[in-house]
C-alpha positions as CSV (number, residue, x, y, z in Angstrom):
1,X,-34.4,-3.1,-9.2
2,X,-31.8,-1.2,-7.2
3,X,-34.4,-0.7,-4.0
4,X,-34.5,-4.3,-3.1
5,X,-35.2,-4.8,0.7
6,X,-32.2,-5.7,2.9
7,X,-31.4,-8.7,4.9
8,X,-32.3,-8.4,8.4
9,X,-29.6,-7.1,10.8
10,X,-27.3,-9.6,12.1
11,X,-26.9,-7.6,15.2
12,X,-30.5,-8.1,16.5
13,X,-30.3,-12.0,16.3
14,X,-29.7,-13.7,19.6
15,X,-27.5,-17.1,19.0
16,X,-27.9,-20.2,20.9
17,X,-25.0,-19.7,23.3
18,X,-26.8,-16.3,24.6
19,X,-23.7,-14.1,24.0
20,X,-25.4,-12.7,20.6
21,X,-24.5,-12.9,17.1
22,X,-21.4,-10.8,17.2
23,X,-18.3,-10.5,19.3
24,X,-19.3,-7.3,20.7
25,X,-22.5,-7.1,22.7
26,X,-23.9,-4.2,20.5
27,X,-23.6,-3.2,16.7
28,X,-20.4,-1.0,16.6
29,X,-21.7,0.4,13.4
30,X,-25.3,1.4,14.8
31,X,-24.3,5.1,15.1
32,X,-22.6,5.5,11.9
33,X,-24.0,8.0,9.6
34,X,-21.6,7.8,7.0
35,X,-22.7,4.3,5.5
36,X,-23.2,4.1,1.6
37,X,-27.0,4.5,1.3
38,X,-26.8,1.6,-1.3
39,X,-24.8,-0.8,0.4
40,X,-25.5,-4.5,0.3
41,X,-25.0,-4.9,4.2
42,X,-27.9,-3.6,6.6
43,X,-27.8,-0.3,7.8
44,X,-29.0,0.6,10.9
45,X,-31.2,4.1,10.9
46,X,-29.0,7.0,11.8
47,X,-30.0,9.3,14.6
48,X,-31.7,12.4,14.1
49,X,-29.3,15.3,13.2
50,X,-30.3,19.1,13.6
51,X,-30.6,20.6,10.5
52,X,-29.1,24.3,11.0
53,X,-29.9,25.5,7.6
54,X,-33.4,26.0,8.3
55,X,-32.7,28.6,10.5
56,X,-30.7,30.4,8.4
57,X,-32.8,29.8,5.5
58,X,-35.2,32.0,7.7
59,X,-32.6,34.6,8.5
60,X,-31.7,35.1,4.4
61,X,-35.5,34.5,3.4
62,X,-35.8,35.4,-0.2
63,X,-33.2,38.1,-0.3
64,X,-30.6,38.0,-3.4
65,X,-27.4,36.6,-2.7
66,X,-24.7,39.1,-3.8
67,X,-22.2,37.9,-6.6
68,X,-19.5,38.3,-4.3
69,X,-20.9,35.9,-2.1
70,X,-21.0,33.1,-4.7
71,X,-17.5,34.0,-5.4
72,X,-16.1,33.8,-2.3
73,X,-17.7,30.4,-1.2
74,X,-16.7,28.8,-5.0
75,X,-12.8,30.0,-4.0
76,X,-13.1,27.5,-1.0
77,X,-15.7,24.7,-2.4
78,X,-13.1,23.0,-4.4
79,X,-15.0,20.2,-4.6
80,X,-18.4,21.2,-5.1
81,X,-19.9,19.7,-2.0
82,X,-22.0,22.7,-1.2
83,X,-20.3,22.8,2.3
84,X,-16.9,24.3,3.6
85,X,-14.7,23.7,6.5
86,X,-14.7,26.3,9.6
87,X,-11.0,26.4,8.4
88,X,-11.6,27.6,5.0
89,X,-14.5,30.2,6.4
90,X,-11.5,31.5,9.0
91,X,-9.2,31.7,5.8
92,X,-12.1,34.1,3.9
93,X,-12.8,36.2,7.2
94,X,-9.0,36.6,7.7
95,X,-8.4,38.6,4.4
96,X,-11.5,41.0,5.8
97,X,-9.0,43.1,8.0
98,X,-11.1,42.4,11.0
99,X,-9.8,42.3,14.5
100,X,-9.1,38.2,15.5
101,X,-12.0,38.4,18.3
102,X,-14.4,39.7,15.8
103,X,-13.4,36.8,13.6
104,X,-13.9,34.7,16.4
105,X,-17.1,35.8,17.3
106,X,-18.6,35.5,13.7
107,X,-17.4,31.9,13.5
108,X,-19.2,31.0,16.7
109,X,-22.0,32.9,15.7
110,X,-22.9,30.9,12.6
111,X,-21.8,27.4,13.3
112,X,-20.9,25.4,16.1
113,X,-19.8,22.2,13.9
114,X,-16.7,21.5,11.9
115,X,-18.3,22.0,8.7
116,X,-20.4,25.2,7.1
117,X,-23.3,25.1,5.0
118,X,-23.5,27.7,2.3
119,X,-26.1,29.4,3.8
120,X,-23.9,29.8,7.1
121,X,-21.4,31.0,5.0
122,X,-23.2,33.7,3.3
123,X,-24.7,35.0,7.0
124,X,-21.0,34.8,8.0
125,X,-20.2,37.5,4.9
126,X,-23.0,39.6,6.0
127,X,-21.7,39.9,9.5
128,X,-18.5,40.8,8.1
129,X,-19.8,43.4,6.2
130,X,-21.6,44.9,9.0
131,X,-18.5,44.7,11.3
132,X,-16.6,46.3,8.5
133,X,-19.5,49.4,8.7
134,X,-19.0,49.6,12.2
135,X,-22.7,48.5,12.7
136,X,-24.2,45.8,15.3
137,X,-22.7,42.1,14.7
138,X,-25.7,39.9,15.0
139,X,-28.0,37.4,13.1
140,X,-30.8,39.7,13.9
141,X,-29.3,42.5,11.9
142,X,-28.5,40.2,8.9
143,X,-32.4,39.1,9.3
144,X,-33.4,43.0,9.0
145,X,-31.5,43.6,5.8
146,X,-32.3,40.4,4.3
147,X,-35.8,41.3,4.6
148,X,-35.0,44.2,2.8
149,X,-33.2,42.8,0.3
150,X,-30.3,44.5,0.7
151,X,-27.5,42.2,2.2
152,X,-24.5,44.2,2.7
153,X,-21.4,43.5,0.7
154,X,-17.8,42.9,2.8
155,X,-14.6,44.5,1.3
156,X,-12.8,41.1,0.6
157,X,-10.2,40.5,-1.9
158,X,-11.2,37.2,-3.6
159,X,-8.1,37.4,-6.1
160,X,-5.9,37.0,-3.0
161,X,-8.0,34.5,-1.5
162,X,-7.9,32.0,-4.3
163,X,-4.1,32.3,-4.6
164,X,-3.5,31.8,-1.0
165,X,-6.5,28.5,-0.9
166,X,-5.2,27.0,-3.7
167,X,-3.3,24.9,-1.9
168,X,-6.3,23.9,0.3
169,X,-9.1,24.1,-2.1
170,X,-8.3,20.7,-3.8
171,X,-5.4,19.4,-1.4
172,X,-5.7,15.8,-2.9
173,X,-5.1,14.7,-6.3
174,X,-8.5,14.6,-8.1
175,X,-9.3,11.3,-10.3
176,X,-7.3,12.8,-13.1
177,X,-7.7,16.3,-14.8
178,X,-8.6,16.4,-18.3
179,X,-5.1,17.6,-19.6
180,X,-5.5,16.7,-23.0
181,X,-4.7,19.1,-25.9
182,X,-5.3,16.7,-28.9
183,X,-8.1,14.2,-29.4
184,X,-6.7,10.6,-30.4
185,X,-7.6,9.5,-33.7
186,X,-10.6,6.7,-34.0
187,X,-9.8,3.4,-33.2
188,X,-11.8,0.1,-33.5
189,X,-11.1,-2.5,-31.2
190,X,-10.7,-6.1,-32.6
191,X,-13.0,-7.4,-29.5
192,X,-15.5,-4.4,-30.1
193,X,-18.6,-6.0,-32.0
194,X,-20.4,-2.3,-31.7
195,X,-17.9,-1.1,-34.3
196,X,-18.4,2.4,-33.0
197,X,-15.9,5.4,-33.5
198,X,-14.7,6.4,-30.1
199,X,-15.4,10.1,-30.9
200,X,-18.9,10.8,-32.6
201,X,-17.6,13.6,-34.9
202,X,-15.7,11.3,-37.0
203,X,-18.3,9.2,-39.2
204,X,-21.7,7.5,-38.9
205,X,-22.6,4.6,-36.8
206,X,-24.4,1.4,-37.9
207,X,-25.1,-0.8,-35.2
208,X,-27.6,-2.6,-37.5
209,X,-25.2,-4.5,-39.5
210,X,-24.2,-8.0,-38.9
211,X,-20.9,-8.5,-37.4
212,X,-18.3,-11.1,-37.9
213,X,-17.2,-13.2,-35.1
214,X,-13.9,-12.4,-33.7
215,X,-11.7,-14.1,-31.1
216,X,-11.0,-12.7,-27.5
217,X,-7.5,-11.5,-28.1
218,X,-6.9,-11.7,-24.4
219,X,-5.1,-15.1,-23.5
220,X,-5.5,-16.6,-20.2
221,X,-2.4,-18.9,-19.3
222,X,-1.1,-19.6,-15.8
223,X,2.1,-17.7,-16.8
224,X,1.7,-14.1,-16.2
225,X,-1.3,-12.1,-14.8
226,X,-3.0,-11.7,-18.0
227,X,-2.1,-7.8,-18.2
228,X,0.3,-5.5,-19.6
229,X,3.3,-5.0,-17.4
230,X,2.9,-2.2,-14.8
231,X,-1.0,-1.9,-15.5
232,X,-1.7,-0.5,-12.2
233,X,0.3,2.7,-13.4
234,X,-2.0,3.0,-16.5
235,X,-5.3,3.2,-15.1
236,X,-7.7,5.6,-16.9
237,X,-9.8,7.7,-14.3
238,X,-13.0,9.6,-14.4
239,X,-14.0,12.8,-12.7
240,X,-17.8,13.3,-11.6
241,X,-19.1,16.5,-10.4
242,X,-22.6,17.6,-9.8
243,X,-23.6,20.7,-12.0
244,X,-27.0,20.9,-10.6
245,X,-30.6,20.7,-10.8
246,X,-32.7,21.0,-14.2
247,X,-36.1,20.3,-15.2
248,X,-39.5,21.2,-13.6
249,X,-40.8,20.7,-10.2
250,X,-42.2,17.0,-10.9
251,X,-39.6,16.3,-13.4
252,X,-36.3,17.5,-11.6
253,X,-33.3,15.7,-12.4
254,X,-29.4,16.1,-11.5
255,X,-26.8,16.8,-13.9
256,X,-23.6,15.5,-13.8
257,X,-20.2,16.4,-15.6
258,X,-17.9,13.7,-16.6
259,X,-14.3,14.5,-17.2
260,X,-11.9,11.8,-19.1
261,X,-8.6,12.0,-20.9
262,X,-10.7,10.6,-23.8
263,X,-13.1,13.5,-24.7
264,X,-14.1,16.8,-23.8
265,X,-16.3,17.0,-20.8
266,X,-19.9,15.4,-21.2
267,X,-23.2,16.3,-19.2
268,X,-24.9,13.4,-18.1
269,X,-28.1,12.7,-15.8
270,X,-28.9,9.3,-14.0
271,X,-31.3,7.8,-16.2
272,X,-28.3,7.9,-18.8
273,X,-25.9,6.1,-16.5
274,X,-28.8,3.3,-16.1
275,X,-29.1,3.1,-19.8
276,X,-25.6,2.6,-19.9
277,X,-25.5,0.0,-16.9
278,X,-28.3,-2.0,-18.7
279,X,-26.7,-2.1,-22.2
280,X,-23.5,-3.2,-20.6
281,X,-25.0,-6.0,-18.4
282,X,-26.7,-7.5,-21.4
283,X,-24.0,-7.0,-23.6
284,X,-21.3,-8.5,-20.9
285,X,-23.3,-10.6,-18.7
286,X,-20.3,-12.8,-17.8
287,X,-17.9,-9.9,-16.6
288,X,-17.0,-8.0,-13.6
289,X,-19.7,-5.0,-14.0
290,X,-20.1,-3.0,-10.9
291,X,-23.9,-2.2,-9.8
292,X,-24.9,1.5,-10.1
293,X,-26.0,3.6,-7.1
294,X,-29.8,3.5,-6.7
295,X,-32.2,6.4,-7.5
296,X,-34.1,8.1,-4.4
297,X,-37.2,10.2,-4.4
298,X,-36.2,13.7,-2.9
299,X,-32.6,13.1,-2.4
300,X,-30.8,15.0,0.0
301,X,-27.4,16.6,-0.5
302,X,-25.7,13.8,1.5
303,X,-27.1,11.3,-0.8
304,X,-26.5,13.0,-4.1
305,X,-22.7,13.4,-3.1
306,X,-22.7,9.6,-2.2
307,X,-24.0,8.6,-5.3
308,X,-21.4,10.8,-7.1
309,X,-19.0,9.0,-5.8
310,X,-20.6,5.6,-6.5
311,X,-21.1,7.0,-10.2
312,X,-17.4,8.1,-10.4
313,X,-16.4,4.1,-9.1
314,X,-18.4,2.6,-11.6
315,X,-17.0,4.5,-14.7
316,X,-13.4,4.3,-13.3
317,X,-14.3,0.1,-13.0
318,X,-15.6,0.0,-16.4
319,X,-12.9,1.8,-18.0
320,X,-10.0,-0.2,-16.8
321,X,-11.7,-3.4,-17.2
322,X,-9.5,-5.4,-20.2
323,X,-12.6,-6.2,-22.4
324,X,-15.2,-3.5,-21.4
325,X,-13.3,-0.7,-22.1
326,X,-13.3,-1.3,-25.4
327,X,-16.7,-0.9,-25.7
328,X,-18.1,1.0,-28.3
329,X,-21.1,2.3,-26.3
330,X,-19.0,3.2,-23.6
331,X,-16.9,5.5,-25.8
332,X,-20.0,7.3,-26.9
333,X,-21.3,7.5,-23.3
334,X,-18.1,9.5,-22.5
335,X,-17.7,11.5,-25.7
336,X,-21.0,12.1,-27.3
337,X,-22.1,16.1,-26.1
338,X,-26.0,14.7,-26.2
339,X,-26.6,11.1,-25.7
340,X,-30.3,11.5,-25.9
341,X,-30.1,12.8,-29.4
342,X,-27.8,10.6,-30.6
343,X,-29.8,7.3,-29.2
344,X,-32.5,8.6,-31.2
345,X,-30.7,8.3,-34.4
346,X,-29.2,5.0,-33.8
347,X,-30.3,1.3,-33.4
348,X,-28.3,-0.4,-30.6
349,X,-27.6,-4.2,-30.7
350,X,-28.1,-5.7,-27.4
351,X,-26.6,-9.2,-28.2
352,X,-24.7,-11.2,-25.6
353,X,-20.9,-10.9,-26.4
354,X,-20.8,-14.9,-27.0
355,X,-22.7,-14.4,-30.2
356,X,-19.9,-12.4,-32.2
357,X,-17.1,-13.9,-30.1
358,X,-15.5,-17.1,-30.4
359,X,-12.9,-18.8,-28.2
360,X,-9.3,-19.7,-29.9
361,X,-7.9,-23.3,-29.3
362,X,-5.2,-21.6,-26.9
363,X,-7.6,-19.8,-24.9
364,X,-9.8,-22.7,-24.5
365,X,-6.8,-25.2,-23.6
366,X,-6.0,-22.7,-20.6
367,X,-9.1,-23.0,-18.9
368,X,-8.2,-25.3,-15.9
369,X,-10.5,-28.7,-15.7
370,X,-10.8,-27.7,-11.9
371,X,-12.5,-24.1,-12.6
372,X,-15.7,-25.0,-11.1
373,X,-13.8,-26.0,-7.5
374,X,-11.9,-22.9,-8.0
375,X,-15.1,-20.8,-8.1
376,X,-16.7,-22.5,-5.6
377,X,-13.9,-21.5,-3.1
378,X,-14.4,-17.7,-4.4
379,X,-18.0,-18.1,-3.7
380,X,-17.5,-19.1,-0.4
381,X,-15.5,-16.0,0.9
382,X,-17.6,-13.4,-0.9
383,X,-20.1,-12.9,1.8
384,X,-17.6,-12.6,4.5
385,X,-15.4,-10.5,2.5
386,X,-18.2,-8.2,1.7
387,X,-19.5,-7.8,5.1
388,X,-15.8,-6.9,6.4
389,X,-14.9,-4.7,3.7
390,X,-18.3,-2.8,4.4
391,X,-17.4,-2.4,7.9
392,X,-14.0,-1.4,6.9
393,X,-15.6,1.1,4.8
394,X,-18.0,2.4,7.3
395,X,-15.3,2.6,10.2
396,X,-12.7,4.4,8.2
397,X,-15.2,7.3,7.4
398,X,-16.4,7.5,10.8
399,X,-12.7,8.2,11.8
400,X,-12.1,10.2,9.2
401,X,-15.0,12.4,9.8
402,X,-14.2,12.6,13.5
403,X,-10.5,13.4,13.1
404,X,-12.2,16.4,11.0
405,X,-14.0,17.1,13.9
406,X,-11.9,16.5,16.7
407,X,-9.9,19.6,18.1
408,X,-8.0,19.8,21.3
409,X,-7.5,16.3,22.3
410,X,-8.0,17.1,26.5
411,X,-7.2,13.8,28.5
412,X,-10.3,12.1,30.0
413,X,-9.3,12.9,33.6
414,X,-9.6,16.8,32.6
415,X,-13.0,16.4,30.6
416,X,-15.3,17.2,33.6
417,X,-13.3,20.2,35.0
418,X,-11.9,21.5,31.9
419,X,-14.3,21.4,28.9
420,X,-17.6,23.0,30.6
421,X,-15.6,25.6,31.8
422,X,-13.5,26.7,28.7
423,X,-15.5,25.4,25.9
424,X,-18.9,27.3,26.4
425,X,-21.6,26.6,23.5
426,X,-21.8,29.9,21.4
427,X,-24.8,31.8,20.8
428,X,-27.7,29.8,19.2
429,X,-26.2,26.5,19.5
430,X,-27.3,24.4,22.6
431,X,-25.3,21.9,23.7
432,X,-26.2,18.7,25.4
433,X,-25.0,17.9,28.9
434,X,-21.7,16.1,28.7
435,X,-21.6,12.3,29.4
436,X,-18.4,11.7,31.5
437,X,-17.7,8.2,32.4
438,X,-14.5,6.3,33.8
439,X,-11.1,7.1,32.0
440,X,-10.5,4.4,29.6
441,X,-8.2,1.5,30.2
442,X,-8.7,0.1,33.5
443,X,-12.2,-0.9,35.1
444,X,-11.8,1.4,38.0
445,X,-11.4,4.4,36.3
446,X,-7.6,4.8,37.0
447,X,-6.7,4.4,33.2
448,X,-4.1,6.4,31.2
449,X,-4.5,10.2,31.5
450,X,-1.5,11.2,29.8
451,X,-1.8,14.4,27.8
452,X,0.9,13.3,25.7
453,X,-0.6,10.2,24.3
454,X,-3.8,11.9,23.5
455,X,-2.3,15.1,21.9
456,X,-0.1,13.2,19.5
457,X,-2.6,10.6,18.2
458,X,-2.7,12.3,15.1
459,X,-2.7,9.5,12.8
460,X,-6.6,9.2,11.4
461,X,-7.0,5.5,12.1
462,X,-5.6,5.8,15.6
463,X,-8.9,7.3,17.3
464,X,-10.7,4.9,19.6
465,X,-14.2,6.3,20.4
466,X,-17.0,4.9,22.4
467,X,-20.5,5.8,22.4
468,X,-20.1,8.0,25.8
469,X,-17.6,10.5,23.9
470,X,-18.9,10.6,20.5
471,X,-21.1,13.7,21.8
472,X,-17.9,15.4,23.2
473,X,-16.3,15.4,20.1
474,X,-19.0,17.7,18.6
475,X,-19.0,19.8,21.7
476,X,-15.2,20.4,21.2
477,X,-13.7,23.4,19.3
478,X,-11.6,22.6,16.7
479,X,-8.1,23.8,16.2
480,X,-9.2,26.6,14.0
481,X,-11.4,28.0,16.8
482,X,-8.6,27.7,19.4
483,X,-6.5,29.6,17.1
484,X,-8.7,32.4,16.7
485,X,-9.3,32.4,20.6
486,X,-5.3,32.7,20.7
487,X,-5.3,35.6,18.4
488,X,-7.9,37.4,20.5
489,X,-6.0,36.9,23.4
490,X,-3.0,38.3,21.9
491,X,-5.0,41.5,20.8
492,X,-6.9,42.0,24.2
493,X,-3.5,41.9,25.8
494,X,-2.1,44.2,23.6
495,X,-1.0,47.0,26.0
496,X,-0.1,46.5,29.5
497,X,-0.6,48.5,32.8
498,X,2.9,49.0,33.1
499,X,3.2,51.0,29.9
500,X,4.3,50.2,26.5
501,X,7.8,49.2,27.3
502,X,6.9,45.6,29.1
503,X,9.4,43.0,27.8
504,X,7.8,40.4,29.9
505,X,4.1,41.1,28.2
506,X,5.7,41.9,24.8
507,X,7.3,38.4,24.8
508,X,4.3,36.4,26.3
509,X,2.3,38.0,23.4
510,X,4.5,36.8,20.7
511,X,4.5,33.3,22.1
512,X,0.8,33.2,22.3
513,X,1.0,34.5,18.7
514,X,3.2,31.7,17.4
515,X,1.1,29.2,19.2
516,X,-2.1,30.8,17.4
517,X,0.1,30.4,14.1
518,X,1.2,27.0,14.6
519,X,-2.3,25.6,15.6
520,X,-3.8,27.2,12.5
521,X,-0.9,25.6,10.3
522,X,-1.8,22.3,12.2
523,X,-5.3,22.7,11.3
524,X,-4.4,23.4,7.5
525,X,-2.6,20.1,7.8
526,X,-5.1,18.1,9.4
527,X,-8.1,19.5,6.5
528,X,-5.4,18.5,3.9
529,X,-5.0,14.8,5.0
530,X,-8.6,14.6,5.6
531,X,-9.5,15.6,2.3
532,X,-7.0,13.4,0.8
533,X,-8.1,10.5,2.9
534,X,-12.0,11.4,1.9
535,X,-11.4,11.6,-1.9
536,X,-8.7,8.9,-2.4
537,X,-8.0,6.3,0.3
538,X,-11.6,5.7,1.4
539,X,-12.7,5.5,-2.4
540,X,-10.1,3.3,-2.7
541,X,-11.4,1.0,-0.2
542,X,-15.2,1.3,-1.6
543,X,-13.6,0.2,-4.9
544,X,-12.4,-2.9,-3.0
545,X,-15.6,-3.4,-1.6
546,X,-17.4,-2.8,-5.0
547,X,-15.1,-5.4,-6.6
548,X,-16.3,-8.3,-4.3
549,X,-20.2,-7.1,-4.8
550,X,-19.7,-7.4,-8.5
551,X,-18.2,-10.7,-8.2
552,X,-21.0,-11.8,-6.4
553,X,-23.4,-10.4,-8.8
554,X,-21.5,-12.1,-11.4
555,X,-22.2,-15.3,-10.0
556,X,-25.8,-14.5,-9.5
557,X,-26.2,-13.6,-13.3
558,X,-24.3,-17.0,-14.0
559,X,-26.7,-19.1,-12.4
560,X,-29.6,-17.6,-14.2
561,X,-28.3,-17.2,-17.6
562,X,-25.7,-20.0,-17.9
563,X,-28.6,-22.6,-18.4
564,X,-29.5,-24.2,-22.2
565,X,-31.8,-26.4,-23.4
566,X,-29.0,-28.8,-25.1
567,X,-30.1,-31.9,-23.6
568,X,-33.6,-30.9,-24.8
569,X,-32.4,-30.4,-28.4
570,X,-30.6,-33.8,-28.4
571,X,-33.7,-35.8,-27.5
572,X,-35.7,-33.9,-29.9
573,X,-32.9,-34.6,-32.4
574,X,-33.2,-38.5,-31.7
575,X,-36.8,-38.3,-31.9
576,X,-36.5,-36.6,-35.5
577,X,-33.9,-39.4,-36.4
578,X,-36.1,-42.0,-35.4
579,X,-39.3,-40.3,-37.1
580,X,-36.9,-40.0,-40.4
581,X,-35.9,-43.6,-40.6
582,X,-39.8,-44.7,-40.4
583,X,-40.7,-42.3,-43.1
584,X,-37.9,-43.7,-45.0
585,X,-38.9,-47.2,-44.1
586,X,-42.7,-46.6,-44.9
587,X,-42.0,-44.5,-48.1
588,X,-45.5,-43.6,-48.4
589,X,-46.7,-41.2,-51.0
590,X,-45.0,-37.8,-50.5
591,X,-42.3,-39.3,-47.8
592,X,-39.7,-37.3,-49.5
593,X,-41.2,-34.0,-48.6
594,X,-41.8,-35.4,-45.1
595,X,-37.9,-36.5,-44.9
596,X,-36.6,-33.2,-46.1
597,X,-38.9,-31.4,-43.4
598,X,-37.4,-33.8,-40.6
599,X,-33.6,-33.4,-42.2
600,X,-34.2,-29.4,-41.9
601,X,-35.3,-29.6,-38.2
602,X,-32.4,-32.1,-37.4
603,X,-29.8,-29.9,-39.0
604,X,-31.2,-26.7,-37.5
605,X,-31.2,-28.5,-34.0
606,X,-27.5,-29.5,-34.4
607,X,-26.4,-25.9,-35.6
608,X,-28.4,-24.7,-32.4
609,X,-26.6,-27.3,-30.1
610,X,-23.0,-26.3,-31.6
611,X,-23.8,-22.8,-30.8
612,X,-24.8,-23.6,-27.3
613,X,-21.7,-25.6,-26.8
614,X,-19.5,-22.9,-28.1
615,X,-21.3,-20.6,-25.8
616,X,-20.8,-23.0,-22.9
617,X,-16.8,-23.0,-23.7
618,X,-17.4,-19.1,-23.9
619,X,-18.7,-18.5,-20.5
620,X,-16.0,-21.0,-19.0
621,X,-13.4,-18.8,-20.7
622,X,-15.3,-15.6,-19.4
623,X,-15.6,-16.8,-15.8
624,X,-11.8,-17.8,-16.0
625,X,-10.9,-14.9,-17.4
626,X,-12.5,-12.7,-14.7
627,X,-11.4,-15.1,-11.7
628,X,-7.7,-15.0,-12.9
629,X,-7.2,-11.7,-14.9
630,X,-9.5,-9.2,-13.3
631,X,-10.5,-10.0,-9.6
632,X,-7.3,-11.8,-8.7
633,X,-5.2,-9.1,-9.7
634,X,-7.6,-5.9,-8.9
635,X,-8.2,-7.4,-5.2
636,X,-4.5,-7.9,-4.7
637,X,-2.4,-5.4,-6.7
638,X,-4.5,-2.4,-6.2
639,X,-4.6,-3.5,-2.1
640,X,-0.8,-3.3,-2.4
641,X,-0.9,-0.2,-3.7
642,X,-3.6,1.5,-1.6
643,X,-1.7,0.1,1.4
644,X,1.8,1.6,0.2
645,X,0.2,4.6,-0.8
646,X,-1.4,5.0,2.7
647,X,1.5,4.1,4.7
648,X,3.8,6.9,2.9
649,X,1.2,9.6,3.1
650,X,0.5,9.0,6.8
651,X,4.3,9.1,7.2
652,X,4.5,12.1,5.4
653,X,1.7,13.8,7.5
654,X,3.3,12.8,10.6
655,X,6.3,14.3,9.5
656,X,5.0,17.6,9.0
657,X,3.1,17.6,12.1
658,X,6.1,16.9,14.1
659,X,7.9,19.5,12.1
660,X,5.4,22.2,12.9
661,X,5.3,21.5,16.8
662,X,9.1,21.6,16.8
663,X,9.1,24.6,14.8
664,X,6.8,25.5,17.7
665,X,9.0,24.9,20.3
666,X,11.7,26.6,18.6
667,X,10.1,29.8,18.7
668,X,8.7,29.8,22.2
669,X,11.6,28.7,23.9
670,X,12.7,32.0,24.4
671,X,9.6,33.3,26.1
672,X,10.4,35.4,29.2
673,X,9.7,34.1,32.6
674,X,10.4,37.2,34.5
């Protein structure tokens, strides 16, 4: 149900005017590899990516990884993504007391990209150990030791590393840390027909008992938002982490850990998320319910990470829905230690919400008479909104990733002469030739070549890229590599031919070290900001897109499930009424029994019609509530909060970057010239 075929790619179509189906002559997103794998918008096939892990898998082979290796990697992989930045690797190597030139050589040996996998990280630690022992620092030497299952253990103070990297392992605020010291008492919400305690250790659950009808409890009038004052500051959050794979080869599955403020952390597998979603969509078919990310056979790490984020967004959406958040099954899902065992001993009712709820007169009077027109306006905007928000998400993630990969912003006028000479590819890292074209800004190639404009464009969303320079960013060394090289230069020039008392050399060497220190600090700031954008800003953008997709799905369910047979029942009542009159008029033998049967049928159909008419009113109340209270508030208020937060964070980031370079200017102002 989640792997439905996608629509045709709109950029491939040709319009009547011959200009194509877009304002650009090619799909600007066709080269994106950061698209959500379950997006509703067509996703172009990404270009093949060279997998560096395969080479290092053969290097390490089946060797036993020392415990120190795992501890060091866990200390810098605060988000459990299975990879870290080159900046994080450099911080680990910095506590090895090795010369900067050796550290730079090790970094270049294991990776030429801005991210380092766990295998590359382990090979780097083995190289550190070899360097500390005074042996040959080479991949071949590590492979030989791995073949003997004798990977060397470097001398590293991991405790010092953890204290130093605490500011970088989680530079962004997580979804929400579980800071509860006491568990709240169980509550039974008036809108909760499940009648289930939030916390499973208190009482038993009986889903088979009939439930008394109740009112919505949430009035929707034109005055006010329909939500508590300051609701945007009271949002519940869920943190989802991947714990790893379990099961046998043919039945392996991923286990997720869910942390909320409602209960202690629980472990869930993907099929249990599907169970929750299926129950909720049956129970609340006319509520805004986001879709789940899909299942994939033999998923890779990137897909699992995207799915983890999608599951977190799903939980955050249902936990903050004014009605669904009080659902008993949701409370059990977030608190029951073993959902599988709980399901075996509990019968679950999947009756529709309208069966056990009624709309009070005030709520019914608040439903506007032109609700259908209002819904039609929203329906007409959904498709372009979904498409544009999907483009925003893709472009934002691409720019964030490029910002992470980007290093020294060299002006386009110097690409041809500067980059090939000063950024040679490291060993075991073949680099394709640079595709250097005319400078941007003017068709004759006389565009802007100012290094100031290039070097100061540090805002993540200020990068303007084209196909010709995408590979260029991957070839550039990042800021951390540049800092390593500068430290190595200072070490090489430690002694001057004139002797130890050369003020000129000493002053220049100190200036170079200041440049390396501030360059490293700038790299740290970039990593902080990138992580904040990836795990906070980008997820908020995707939540906005998910909101419109959920509204589109709500309209689809409404069209399919809102139909009833009231008209057919009315015709049957008329037919049975005429039949009853004829029976009474004829008064044949046994006519009273026939008349009683006809009366029972008529009364049964009348009761069904009354129930269906109440359901119609309830559906209209739900659609009005979801439109005015949920969609309208969330699409506007949360976007305002996102924009304000983004602006303030970008300003703070720019201020810190400026302060860093101003500090460097003050430090190097006194560098000697003679």
